[in-house]
Each structure stands twice: as structure tokens, then as C-alpha cells.
C-alpha positions as CSV (number, residue, x, y, z in Angstrom):
1,M,32.2,167.9,80.2
2,A,29.9,165.4,80.7
3,N,31.4,163.3,79.0
4,D,34.3,163.6,80.9
5,I,32.8,162.8,84.2
6,E,31.0,160.1,82.3
7,K,35.0,159.1,81.4
8,G,36.0,159.6,84.7
9,L,33.1,157.0,85.9
10,R,34.7,154.6,83.6
11,L,38.5,155.3,84.9
12,A,37.6,154.6,88.8
13,T,35.6,151.3,88.4
14,A,38.5,150.4,86.3
15,L,40.8,151.4,89.4
16,Q,38.8,149.6,91.2
17,W,41.0,145.9,91.9
18,F,44.1,148.2,91.5
19,W,42.9,149.7,94.9
20,H,41.4,146.5,96.3
21,M,44.5,144.6,95.5
22,R,46.9,146.7,97.6
23,N,44.8,148.1,100.3
24,Y,43.5,151.2,98.9
25,W,40.4,151.3,100.0
26,I,39.7,154.7,101.1
27,E,41.7,156.8,98.0
28,G,39.5,155.0,95.8
29,T,36.4,155.5,97.7
30,G,37.5,159.4,97.4
31,W,37.4,159.4,94.5
32,L,34.6,157.2,93.4
33,D,32.4,159.7,95.8
34,R,33.3,162.1,94.0
35,L,32.6,161.4,90.6
36,L,29.3,159.8,90.9
37,A,27.9,163.2,93.1
38,A,29.7,165.3,89.6
39,E,27.6,163.0,88.0
40,A,24.2,163.4,89.7
41,G,24.5,167.1,90.5
42,G,25.4,167.9,86.7
43,R,22.6,165.7,85.2
44,G,19.7,168.3,84.3
45,H,22.9,170.7,83.3
46,Q,23.2,168.6,79.5
47,S,21.3,168.0,76.5
48,L,22.0,164.2,75.6
49,E,21.0,161.4,73.4
50,P,19.2,159.0,74.3
51,E,22.3,156.9,73.6
52,R,25.2,158.9,75.8
53,I,22.3,159.1,78.3
54,T,22.6,154.8,78.2
55,A,26.0,155.3,78.3
56,R,26.4,157.8,81.3
57,Q,24.4,155.5,83.2
58,V,25.6,152.5,82.9
59,A,29.1,154.1,84.0
60,R,27.0,155.4,87.1
61,G,25.4,151.5,87.3
62,K,29.4,150.0,87.6
63,A,31.0,152.9,89.1
64,L,27.6,152.7,92.3
65,N,28.7,148.8,92.5
66,A,32.8,149.2,92.5
67,T,32.0,152.3,95.1
68,Y,29.7,149.8,97.1
69,W,32.7,147.0,97.3
70,N,35.4,149.4,98.2
71,K,33.1,151.3,101.4
72,S,32.4,147.4,102.4
73,R,36.2,146.4,102.7
74,I,36.4,149.2,105.3
75,D,33.2,148.6,106.5
76,Q,30.6,150.6,105.6
77,L,27.5,148.7,104.1
78,E,25.8,151.6,102.1
79,L,23.4,149.5,100.3
80,S,21.7,152.1,99.1
81,L,24.3,152.1,96.3
82,V,24.3,148.8,94.8
83,E,20.5,149.3,95.3
84,E,20.4,152.2,92.7
85,S,22.8,150.1,90.3
86,L,20.3,147.1,90.8
87,A,17.2,149.7,89.4
88,I,19.6,150.7,86.5
89,F,20.9,147.4,85.2
90,Q,17.3,145.8,85.8
91,A,15.9,149.3,84.1
92,Y,18.0,147.6,81.1
93,G,16.7,144.0,80.7
94,D,19.2,141.8,79.3
95,L,21.4,144.8,77.4
96,Y,24.0,143.9,80.6
97,P,23.2,140.8,81.8
98,N,26.8,140.4,84.4
99,D,26.0,143.4,85.7
100,L,22.7,142.7,87.1
101,I,23.9,139.6,88.1
102,Y,26.7,141.2,90.2
103,S,24.3,143.9,91.1
104,L,21.9,141.4,92.3
105,Y,25.3,139.4,94.0
106,L,26.4,141.9,95.9
107,S,23.2,143.0,97.0
108,G,22.3,139.6,98.7
109,K,19.4,139.1,96.9
110,L,21.2,136.3,95.8
111,D,23.2,133.4,97.3
112,F,27.2,132.7,96.9
113,K,26.1,129.3,95.0
114,E,23.3,131.2,92.7
115,S,25.7,133.5,92.4
116,A,28.1,131.3,91.3
117,D,25.9,129.5,89.0
118,L,24.5,132.5,87.1
119,F,28.2,133.7,86.8
120,R,29.2,130.2,85.8
121,K,26.8,130.0,83.1
122,A,27.1,134.2,81.4
123,G,30.7,132.7,80.9
124,D,32.1,135.7,83.3
125,Q,34.8,134.2,85.0
126,F,36.1,137.1,86.8
127,H,33.2,137.5,88.7
128,L,33.1,133.6,89.3
129,T,36.5,134.1,89.9
130,E,34.9,136.7,93.3
131,V,32.1,134.6,94.5
132,L,33.8,131.3,94.4
133,F,35.8,132.2,97.7
134,P,32.9,133.4,100.0
135,L,31.1,130.8,98.7
136,A,34.4,128.0,99.8
137,D,34.0,130.0,103.0
138,T,30.1,129.5,104.2
139,L,30.8,125.7,103.5
140,L,34.3,125.7,106.0
141,R,32.2,127.4,108.0
142,C,29.6,124.2,108.1
143,G,32.4,121.8,108.0
144,E,31.8,120.7,104.5
145,L,35.2,120.8,103.9
146,A,35.5,118.4,100.7
147,Q,32.8,120.5,98.8
148,A,34.6,123.7,100.0
149,R,38.0,122.0,98.1
150,I,36.0,121.7,94.5
151,Y,35.3,125.4,94.7
152,I,38.5,126.4,96.2
153,E,40.7,124.9,93.5
154,E,37.8,125.3,90.3
155,R,39.4,129.2,92.1
156,Q,42.8,127.7,91.9
157,K,42.1,126.8,88.0
158,L,40.9,129.8,86.4
159,C,43.7,132.2,88.4
160,K,46.3,129.7,86.6
161,E,44.4,130.6,83.6
162,R,44.9,134.2,83.9
163,E,47.7,134.2,85.4
164,D,46.4,135.9,88.3
165,L,49.2,135.5,91.2
166,E,48.0,137.2,93.6
167,G,44.9,136.1,93.3
168,Q,46.8,131.9,93.0
169,G,48.6,132.8,96.2
170,S,45.8,133.7,98.1
171,G,43.8,130.3,97.0
172,L,46.9,128.3,98.1
173,W,46.6,129.7,101.7
174,R,42.7,129.1,101.6
175,L,44.0,125.3,100.9
176,G,46.6,126.0,103.9
177,I,43.8,126.7,105.6
178,L,41.4,123.7,104.7
179,E,44.3,120.8,105.4
180,F,45.0,122.5,108.8
181,L,41.1,122.2,110.3
182,Q,42.0,118.4,109.2
183,G,45.3,118.6,110.7
184,N,47.1,117.3,107.9
185,I,49.8,120.3,109.5
186,R,53.0,119.0,106.7
187,R,50.7,120.3,103.5
188,A,49.5,123.2,105.4
189,I,52.8,123.9,105.5
190,E,53.7,123.3,102.1
191,F,50.2,125.8,101.3
192,F,51.4,128.4,103.6
193,K,55.3,128.4,101.8
194,E,53.7,128.3,98.3
195,S,51.5,131.3,99.1
196,R,53.8,133.8,100.4
197,T,56.3,132.8,97.5
198,L,53.3,134.1,94.8
199,L,52.4,136.6,97.4
200,Q,56.1,138.7,97.3
201,V,55.5,139.0,93.7
202,S,51.8,140.0,93.4
203,N,50.8,141.4,97.1
204,Q,53.8,143.3,99.8
205,E,50.9,143.0,102.0
206,F,48.8,139.6,102.3
207,F,52.6,138.8,101.9
208,V,53.1,139.8,104.7
209,F,50.5,139.1,106.7
210,A,51.0,134.9,105.4
211,I,54.0,134.5,107.5
212,R,51.1,134.6,110.6
213,F,50.2,131.3,109.0
214,Q,53.1,129.2,109.8
215,A,53.1,131.2,113.5
216,W,49.3,129.1,114.3
217,V,51.0,125.8,113.0
218,A,53.4,126.5,115.5
219,L,51.5,127.5,118.3
220,A,48.8,125.0,117.8
221,Q,51.4,121.8,118.0
222,G,52.5,123.6,121.4
223,E,55.8,125.1,119.4
224,I,55.3,128.0,121.0
225,Y,59.0,129.8,121.0
226,E,58.6,129.2,116.9
227,A,54.9,130.9,117.0
228,I,56.3,133.5,118.5
229,H,59.6,133.5,116.1
230,F,57.2,134.2,113.1
231,S,54.9,136.3,114.6
232,Q,57.8,138.9,116.2
233,D,58.3,138.7,112.3
234,E,55.1,139.3,111.2
235,L,54.9,142.1,113.4
236,D,58.3,143.4,112.6
237,A,57.8,143.9,108.7
238,A,54.4,145.1,109.0
239,R,55.4,148.4,111.2
240,E,58.5,148.5,108.5
241,H,55.5,148.8,105.5
242,A,53.3,150.6,107.8
243,I,50.6,148.1,107.3
244,S,48.0,149.2,110.2
245,W,45.8,146.1,109.7
246,V,48.5,143.2,109.6
247,V,50.2,144.9,112.7
248,V,47.0,144.6,114.7
249,D,46.7,140.7,113.5
250,A,50.3,139.8,115.4
251,L,49.8,141.5,118.1
252,G,46.8,139.0,118.3
253,F,49.1,136.3,117.9
254,L,51.7,137.9,120.3
255,G,49.5,137.6,122.6
256,W,47.7,134.0,122.2
257,E,51.7,133.0,122.3
258,A,52.1,134.5,125.4
259,R,48.8,133.3,127.1
260,A,49.6,129.5,126.1
261,L,53.4,130.3,127.4
262,G,50.8,131.1,130.8
263,D,52.0,134.8,130.9
264,E,48.6,136.4,131.0
265,E,49.8,140.4,131.8
266,Q,52.1,140.1,128.7
267,A,48.8,137.9,126.9
268,V,47.1,141.7,127.8
269,R,49.3,144.1,127.0
270,R,49.9,143.2,123.7
271,C,45.9,142.2,123.0
272,E,45.6,145.6,124.5
273,E,47.6,147.5,122.2
274,A,45.9,145.7,119.4
275,L,42.4,146.8,121.0
276,K,44.8,150.7,120.5
277,F,43.4,150.4,116.8
278,Y,39.4,149.7,116.8
279,G,37.6,151.9,114.3
280,Q,41.2,152.0,111.8
281,V,41.2,148.5,110.8
282,R,38.3,146.2,109.8
283,A,36.4,144.3,112.8
284,S,37.4,140.8,111.7
285,T,41.7,141.7,111.7
286,L,41.0,142.3,116.0
287,S,39.3,138.6,116.0
288,I,42.8,137.1,117.8
289,A,43.1,139.7,120.1
290,F,39.1,140.0,121.6
291,Y,39.5,135.4,121.7
292,V,42.4,136.3,123.9
293,L,41.1,138.9,126.3
294,G,37.8,136.5,126.9
295,R,39.8,133.7,127.8
296,V,42.1,135.5,130.4
297,A,39.2,137.1,131.4
298,I,37.3,133.6,132.5
299,R,40.4,132.4,134.2
300,R,40.6,136.2,136.4
301,G,37.0,135.3,137.2
302,Q,35.9,138.8,135.5
303,F,32.8,136.7,133.3
304,A,31.0,140.2,132.3
305,R,34.3,141.5,130.8
306,A,34.8,137.8,128.6
307,A,30.9,137.9,127.7
308,T,31.6,141.5,125.8
309,Y,35.2,139.5,123.8
310,F,33.2,136.7,123.0
311,K,30.3,138.5,121.9
312,E,32.5,140.6,119.6
313,L,33.8,137.1,118.2
314,V,31.0,135.5,117.4
315,I,29.5,138.8,115.8
316,I,32.7,138.8,114.1
317,H,32.2,135.8,112.0
318,N,28.6,135.5,111.8
319,V,27.8,138.0,109.7
320,Y,28.0,136.7,106.0
321,K,24.6,137.6,104.6
322,Y,27.6,139.4,102.5
323,P,30.9,138.6,101.6
324,W,33.0,140.6,102.4
325,K,31.2,141.9,106.2
326,G,32.2,138.1,107.6
327,S,35.2,135.8,107.0
328,F,36.6,132.6,107.9
329,E,40.0,133.7,109.4
330,P,40.2,132.0,112.0
331,P,39.0,131.9,114.8
332,P,35.8,130.6,113.4
333,V,32.4,131.2,114.3
334,H,32.4,127.5,116.4
335,L,35.0,128.6,118.2
336,G,32.8,131.5,120.0
337,I,30.8,128.6,120.4
338,Q,33.3,126.6,122.3
339,V,34.0,129.6,123.9
340,F,30.8,130.6,125.2
341,G,30.3,126.7,126.5
342,I,33.5,127.4,128.4
343,L,32.1,131.0,129.8
344,A,29.0,129.4,131.0
345,A,30.8,125.8,132.6
346,A,32.9,128.5,134.4
347,Q,29.8,130.3,135.6
348,A,28.6,126.5,136.6
349,V,29.3,125.6,140.0
350,N,26.8,127.5,141.7
351,S,24.1,127.8,139.0
352,P,22.4,124.1,137.1
353,L,21.1,126.5,134.4
354,Q,24.1,127.6,133.2
355,A,25.4,123.4,133.2
356,R,22.8,123.2,131.2
357,R,23.8,126.2,129.0
358,A,27.0,124.5,128.5
359,A,26.3,121.6,127.8
360,V,24.1,122.2,124.9
361,L,27.0,124.9,123.7
362,F,29.6,122.4,123.1
363,G,27.4,119.9,121.8
364,A,25.8,123.0,119.3
365,Q,29.9,123.0,118.4
366,A,30.5,119.4,118.0
367,S,30.1,118.9,113.7
368,M,33.3,121.1,113.8
369,L,35.1,119.8,117.2
370,S,38.3,117.9,116.0
371,C,38.7,120.8,113.5
372,L,38.8,122.9,116.3
373,M,40.7,120.4,118.7
374,N,43.6,121.0,115.5
375,I,44.2,124.9,115.0
376,I,44.3,125.3,119.2
377,P,47.1,125.4,121.6
378,T,47.5,121.7,123.9
379,T,46.5,124.1,126.9
380,E,43.2,124.9,125.1
381,R,42.6,122.0,123.9
382,L,43.5,120.8,128.0
383,E,41.1,124.2,129.2
384,Y,38.0,122.2,126.9
385,E,37.9,119.2,128.1
386,Q,38.6,120.0,131.7
387,A,35.3,121.8,131.4
388,V,33.2,119.1,129.4
389,A,34.1,116.8,132.0
390,A,32.8,119.3,134.7
391,V,28.9,119.8,133.3
392,H,29.1,116.7,132.9
393,A,29.9,116.0,136.5
394,A,27.4,118.3,137.6
395,L,24.9,117.7,135.2
396,G,24.5,113.8,135.5
397,E,24.6,111.1,132.4
398,E,20.7,112.3,131.1
399,A,20.9,115.5,131.3
400,F,24.3,116.0,129.9
401,T,23.3,114.4,127.0
402,A,19.8,115.7,126.0
403,A,21.6,119.2,126.3
404,W,24.0,117.9,124.1
405,A,21.8,116.7,122.0
406,E,19.7,119.8,122.2
407,G,23.3,121.4,121.2
408,R,24.2,118.6,118.2
409,S,20.8,120.1,116.2
410,M,20.9,123.8,116.1
411,A,21.5,125.2,112.7
412,L,24.6,127.2,113.3
413,E,22.7,130.7,113.3
414,Q,20.1,128.9,116.3
415,A,23.5,128.2,117.9
416,V,25.0,132.5,117.5
417,A,21.7,133.2,118.6
418,Y,21.8,130.6,121.7
419,A,24.7,131.7,122.7
420,L,24.4,135.7,122.2
421,E,21.0,135.4,123.6
422,E,22.4,135.9,128.1
423,Y,24.0,139.2,125.8
424,E,21.5,141.5,124.0
């Protein structure tokens, strides 16, 4: 019986990436939870040789890490799991170095750069591949695009070496995002199309999801009807295959496209339909809907409602100590800071304090401003420019410049805290 439990733990752990690539996180979590409970419950009922105890503990440690990963993908961050696995592998010293590094990485005790360096030194290419994405994403968030590209391309090389088509496909759309942020539209579209070619044979869900990137490019380029065509294709395919999180994503984009056409009623309907899935999908999937609903609320003078939506948006894109809790998926956290500035500007008519607050927030997002202008519709670029001009006029040159400089000097975490402080 003890041997069966140990085998079960090893098998379930080996299936971690099968479950992940197919988004079967709930199914995987169920199996792992039951096996871990059986192992803990039967621990005192067998007499095991020391080497079997070690083997069983190691199997448990690996299963704890797999369980933690699976649960984190459905927004259940149970640090006690990875803390237990860390204690197991620390107890065995240098016998299981790669597992120890992985536990330290999952626990957040190592940052992404430290984790990547240790995995690289240990020759653990599998886990190095895993950590290179969040490492690149943290750099993308801060506008360090050249260094982010280096890590994404390193990951691409590792995926090609082991013929990981899904890994290559996801890396290509990451490169597409990078090119899009830089305004290299033709190259971005090439990467997105190459990505879908690989994902079609390796990950059906992400193959359907990847349609959204061409919709996003078209939207930002003012080709609204083409964007709607892509988003509707994404929605139809997601519904056909019953992929809830992609349905939500497509609805958010259709709402964004409706707003770009000036149809606020349709925009609200689409986004509120997306919010019906709240609690059933990862929070980051709802970010576009929050963004659109917040912008509509500003236009309607519903400032408290807008703040609620933007708060959700910023929090989603700022929880990044752990690689699975946040995401660089558009819109990034800087765009959340920008729309908080637009909200403050809308309230500045009778409030010099709000005018200054808007100028500080506009300064805080300035490091990513050119990138943000590349990824939002032309109407929203104009709205931003009008808000900046209005705040500038309200404050005067000297006060505006001082407030902008104050925001410009803020680290990202400080800027996020400043954006949220009125709404805590």
C-alpha cells in the first residue's frame, strides 16, 4: 500500500504539465490532493526502511510543488504547500539540488533572475525554460524591452532544442507582444501568425486564444471592423470548444471594439456578459472588461464605479512576486496607472488636488508612454492627450512640471500605491 501511494504521487507529479497544457488544473489538483492526503494519513501505519522513507518524502515534496502550481493557476495560492516541500528538500541538503531550487523559486524566496541563474548553473533546462517567461515579463513591465527580448529568445532556443512546439508557439506570441509595444506592426503580425501555426498542433485552447492578438493590432491601428471580425472568430471558436476563459477574453475585446465605434451600450453589454464568469476564470482574463467598463463609467460621470473597475485592473497586473498571480497580458499595469490619471483629470474641474494627482499619475506612466500609445485605439490616444492638456492648463506650467517630475521619479510599486491610495 505504501509503495502504491508513492507510485501514485510520482505518476500524478509527472502529469503536472499534461494537466497544465490542457488547462485541466482542477482535475490535476483533485488527484494530487487525494494522494497527498492518503500519504499523510497512512504515514504512521507502515514500517519502512530509511531509504524508502526518503524516497517517499521526495515523492511527496515533488507532488507538493505540482499541487501548488496547479492550484495557483486557478487563483488558489496555498503557500503552506510549497513551504512544506521546501522543508523536505532543505532537510536533504545537496542530494536534490534542482528540487530545492524549484521550491525556493515557487515560494518567492528567490527572484526570477536568481532562479534563472541557479537553474542555468545546475543545467536544469526544463525549469530554466519555465522561469524565463516571468523574468522577461518583469522587464517588459518596466519598459526594459531589449533585455526582455534576450530572455525570450533564450527560452525559444531551449524549446527548439527539445522540440517543444507549444513552448515555441507561446514564445512567438510573446515576441509579437514585444514588437507590438515597439510599434513594429508588420513584424508583430508575423510573429502572431507563426505562433498560431505551432499552437494549432500543440495547444488547441491557446490556438483559439491567439486570434485575439490580430484583433488587438487591428483595433490599435483603427481598423475596427477587422478587429471585430477577429474577435468574433475567437468568440465563436471558444464557444464551440467550450473554453470559458477564451470566451471571456473575446467578449472583453468585442466590448473594447464597440466602445471604439462609440457604441457604449454594446460595449457595456459585452463586458457585463464577460463579468458573469467572475470566479469561474482567472481574474486576469477579465482585465479588458474592467478596463472598458471603467472608461465608459468616466464618460458617464460615474467616477466611483470607474475607480472600482480600474482598481481591479491595476491589482490584477501588479501581483507579480509569484509568476502565476500576475500577467503582462494587455493592458499592462502602466495603462492602469494612465487611466487612473484620466479619472483624476475628469474630476479636476472643481478640484486642484485632483488636477495635481492626475499630473503625478501621468508622469508615473511616462516611461512606458510610447509603448502604451502603440497598443490603444486612436480615440483613446486622443482622450489621453486631451486630459493631459486640460490638467496642464489647470495647474499652470510650473506646478504641472513639478507634479509630472514627481510621478516620473516613482518606482512602479510606488506609482501603483499612489494610484490606489484614494480607494483603499
